[in-house]
C-alpha positions in Angstrom: -9.0 -9.8 -19.3 -6.4 -7.2 -18.2 -7.7 -4.4 -16.0 -6.5 -1.0 -15.0 -4.8 -0.9 -11.6 -6.9 1.9 -10.4 -9.8 0.0 -8.8 -7.5 -2.6 -7.1 -5.3 0.1 -5.6 -8.2 2.3 -4.5 -9.6 -0.8 -2.7 -6.1 -1.5 -1.2 -5.7 2.0 0.1 -9.2 2.0 1.7 -8.5 -1.5 3.2 -5.0 -0.8 4.5 -3.2 -3.5 2.5 -1.0 -3.3 -0.6 -1.1 -5.0 -4.0 2.2 -6.6 -5.1 3.8 -5.5 -8.4 6.0 -8.3 -9.6 8.3 -7.7 -12.5 8.2 -10.4 -15.2 11.2 -11.4 -17.3 10.0 -14.3 -19.4 7.2 -16.9 -19.7 8.1 -18.7 -16.5 8.0 -15.5 -14.5 4.6 -14.4 -15.8 3.1 -17.9 -15.4 4.5 -18.2 -11.8 3.1 -14.8 -10.7 -0.4 -15.4 -12.3 -0.8 -18.9 -10.9 0.2 -17.7 -7.4 -2.3 -14.8 -7.6 -5.1 -17.1 -8.7 -4.3 -19.8 -6.0 -4.3 -17.1 -3.3 -7.3 -15.1 -4.6 -5.1 -12.0 -4.8 -5.1 -9.0 -7.2 -1.8 -8.6 -8.9 0.2 -6.3 -11.1 2.7 -7.6 -13.6 5.5 -5.1 -14.1 7.6 -4.8 -17.2 10.7 -2.5 -17.4 11.7 -1.1 -20.8 14.8 -3.4 -20.6 12.6 -6.5 -20.0 10.4 -5.3 -22.8 13.3 -5.3 -25.3 14.4 -8.7 -23.9 11.0 -10.3 -24.5 10.8 -9.0 -28.1 8.6 -6.0 -27.5 5.4 -4.9 -25.8 3.1 -6.6 -28.3 4.7 -9.9 -27.7 4.2 -9.5 -23.9 0.6 -8.4 -24.3 -0.1 -11.5 -26.5 1.7 -13.8 -24.0 -0.1 -12.5 -20.9 -3.5 -12.4 -22.6 -3.0 -16.0 -23.8 -2.1 -17.0 -20.2 -5.1 -15.3 -18.6 -7.3 -17.4 -20.9 -5.4 -20.7 -20.8 -4.8 -20.7 -17.0 -8.4 -19.5 -16.4 -7.3 -16.5 -14.3 -10.2 -14.7 -12.7 -8.4 -12.4 -10.2 -7.8 -8.8 -11.3 -4.5 -8.5 -13.3 -2.9 -5.3 -14.5 -0.1 -5.3 -17.0 2.1 -2.3 -16.1 5.1 -0.5 -17.6 7.7 0.1 -14.9 9.8 3.3 -14.9 8.7 4.2 -18.4 10.0 7.0 -20.5 7.4 9.2 -22.2 7.9 7.3 -25.5 7.8 4.0 -23.7 4.5 4.8 -22.1 3.0 5.7 -25.4 4.3 2.5 -27.0 2.8 0.4 -24.1 -0.6 2.1 -24.4 -0.5 1.4 -28.1 0.4 -2.3 -27.5 -2.4 -3.0 -25.1 -1.0 -2.6 -21.6 -3.6 -1.8 -19.0 -1.4 0.5 -16.8 1.7 2.5 -17.3 4.3 4.4 -15.2 5.8 7.6 -16.5 9.0 8.3 -14.6 9.6 12.0 -15.1 11.5 12.3 -11.8 14.8 13.2 -13.6 13.2 16.1 -15.4 12.7 19.6 -13.8 9.4 19.5 -12.0 7.7 21.8 -14.7 8.6 19.3 -17.4 7.6 16.3 -15.3 4.2 18.1 -14.8 3.8 18.9 -18.5 4.5 15.4 -19.8 2.5 13.7 -17.0 -0.5 16.0 -17.9 -0.4 14.8 -21.5 -0.4 11.2 -20.4 -3.2 11.7 -17.9 -5.5 12.8 -20.8 -4.5 9.9 -23.0 -4.8 7.3 -20.3 -8.2 8.6 -19.1 -9.6 8.3 -22.6 -8.5 4.7 -22.8 -9.2 3.6 -19.2 -5.6 2.9 -18.5 -4.1 3.6 -15.0 -1.1 6.0 -14.7 1.6 6.0 -12.2 3.9 9.1 -11.8 7.1 9.5 -9.8 8.6 12.4 -7.8 12.1 12.2 -6.3 14.2 9.5 -7.9 14.3 6.1 -6.3 17.9 5.0 -5.5 19.8 2.0 -6.8 20.3 0.9 -10.3 17.3 0.8 -12.6 18.1 0.0 -16.2 21.5 1.5 -15.8 20.4 4.7 -13.9 21.9 5.0 -10.5 20.3 6.9 -7.6 21.1 7.0 -3.9 17.6 7.0 -2.4 16.3 10.6 -2.3 13.3 11.8 -0.5 10.6 13.5 -2.5 9.3 17.0 -1.9 5.7 16.6 -0.5 4.6 19.9 -2.3 5.9 18.5 -5.6 4.0 15.3 -4.9 0.8 17.2 -4.5 1.4 19.1 -7.8 1.7 15.8 -9.6 -1.1 14.0 -7.7 -3.5 16.9 -8.5 -3.0 16.3 -12.3 -5.2 13.2 -12.0 -2.7 10.3 -11.9 -4.0 7.1 -10.3 -0.9 6.4 -8.1 2.2 8.1 -7.1 5.7 6.8 -6.5 7.5 9.1 -4.0 11.1 8.6 -3.1 11.3 7.9 0.7 14.9 6.7 0.9 14.1 3.4 -0.8 16.4 2.0 -3.5 16.2 -0.7 -6.2 18.2 -3.9 -5.8 19.9 -5.2 -2.7 20.1 -2.7 0.2 23.6 -1.9 1.4 24.7 -2.4 5.0 24.8 1.4 5.6 21.2 2.0 4.4 19.5 4.6 6.6 16.0 3.0 6.3 12.8 4.5 5.0 11.9 8.1 5.8 8.4 7.7 7.4 8.4 11.5 8.1 8.5 12.0 4.3 5.9 9.4 3.7 3.5 10.9 6.3 4.0 14.4 4.8 3.3 13.1 1.3 0.3 11.2 2.5 -1.1 14.3 4.2 -0.7 16.3 1.0 -2.1 13.6 -1.4 -5.0 12.2 0.6 -6.7 9.2 -1.0 -4.0 8.8 -3.7 -2.5 5.3 -3.6 1.2 5.6 -2.9 3.8 3.3 -4.5 6.9 1.8 -2.8 9.6 0.9 -5.3 12.5 -1.4 -4.3 10.5 -3.7 -2.1 13.3 -6.3 -1.9 15.1 -6.4 1.5 13.1 -3.8 3.3 12.4 -5.2 6.8 8.8 -6.5 7.3 8.0 -4.0 10.1 9.0 -1.1 7.8 6.8 -2.6 5.0 3.8 -2.9 7.4 4.3 0.7 8.7 4.6 2.0 5.1 1.2 0.3 4.3 -0.3 1.9 7.4 0.9 5.3 6.1 -0.8 4.9 2.7 1.4 2.7 0.5 -0.9 0.6 -1.6 1.4 -0.8 -4.3 4.8 -2.4 -3.6 7.2 -3.4 -6.3 9.3 -6.6 -6.1 11.8 -7.7 -8.6 15.3 -8.6 -7.2 13.9 -11.0 -4.6 12.3 -13.2 -7.2 15.4 -13.1 -9.3 17.6 -14.2 -6.4 15.2 -17.1 -5.4 15.0 -18.2 -9.0 18.8 -18.2 -9.3 19.4 -20.0 -6.0 16.9 -22.8 -6.8 18.4 -23.2 -10.3 22.0 -23.3 -8.9 21.0 -26.0 -6.4 19.4 -28.2 -9.1 22.6 -28.0 -11.3 25.0 -28.4 -8.4 23.1 -31.5 -7.4 23.9 -32.8 -10.9 20.1 -33.3 -11.7 20.6 -31.8 -15.1 22.8 -34.8 -15.9 20.4 -37.6 -14.9 17.7 -38.8 -17.3 16.2 -35.8 -19.2 17.1 -33.4 -16.4 18.6 -31.0 -19.0 15.1 -30.4 -20.6 14.4 -26.7 -19.9 11.0 -27.7 -18.5 12.7 -29.7 -15.8 15.7 -27.5 -15.5 13.7 -24.4 -14.9 11.0 -26.0 -12.7 12.7 -25.5 -9.3 13.3 -21.8 -10.1 9.7 -21.5 -11.2 8.5 -22.9 -7.8 10.9 -20.6 -6.0 9.3 -17.6 -7.7 5.9 -18.8 -6.7 7.0 -19.2 -3.1 8.5 -15.7 -3.0 5.4 -14.1 -4.5 3.1 -15.9 -2.0 5.3 -14.8 0.9 5.0 -11.2 -0.4 1.3 -11.4 -0.9 0.9 -12.6 2.7 3.1 -9.7 4.0 1.2 -7.1 1.9 -2.2 -8.4 3.0 -3.6 -8.9 -0.5 -4.6 -12.6 -0.1 -8.3 -13.2 -0.6 -8.8 -9.5 -1.7 -9.5 -10.3 -5.3 
């Protein structure tokens, strides 16, 4: 059964580790992440962007697939199904479809509008037992076509949003989505420490977890980050393993073209990447 992310993140914050949020793009992705979580006794968050939601034929299709997998694969670790960077309408649609957690990204609105919309969603989510993530200060990089350069959030604005009763907060600390450029300045730990000081026990979220050096990840967790989002890294490892399989001509021998065989190396590569992240985040055996 899907659960809200609130309890797993509160536990992570208190225990100084982070729960991985892994974006899913299809059946292989969801299955790989769920099996890895179960094998490593780790809580996990399956992230779905609005673009991936469209690609997978809508939120109800995703809820049906994930619920079916939880039962069929006998998954007993806590699993949250979470909308990533949702619009206000997207959040409502996911709540309706049966997601157990949503993110409303109002960071591109003026702070007053971000507050008003977040407030409405806090009331709806509280009533249904769904966890809610909000964002202050846009995260850089390309996210479903929106480009940002890695801004730092205003700690006072973070407190205003945290005080509304959200369950987790994504604050921009110089992080970006996708692959980090060579001239990236690194995470702003001063911003993170200031946000943490203002928001107290609130679990903080680090978006754009791909390519941040491990020492920075560990320091961010020490400073209150309890949820780390990973997407690009799984896509890159999946693509590299699939390329190697085809370049070795394995799709041309026997029934190597069968998608179950063709996609198997990529599936295993996702599992390996997810496990590596769970080890780094400290969530293994924390289910």
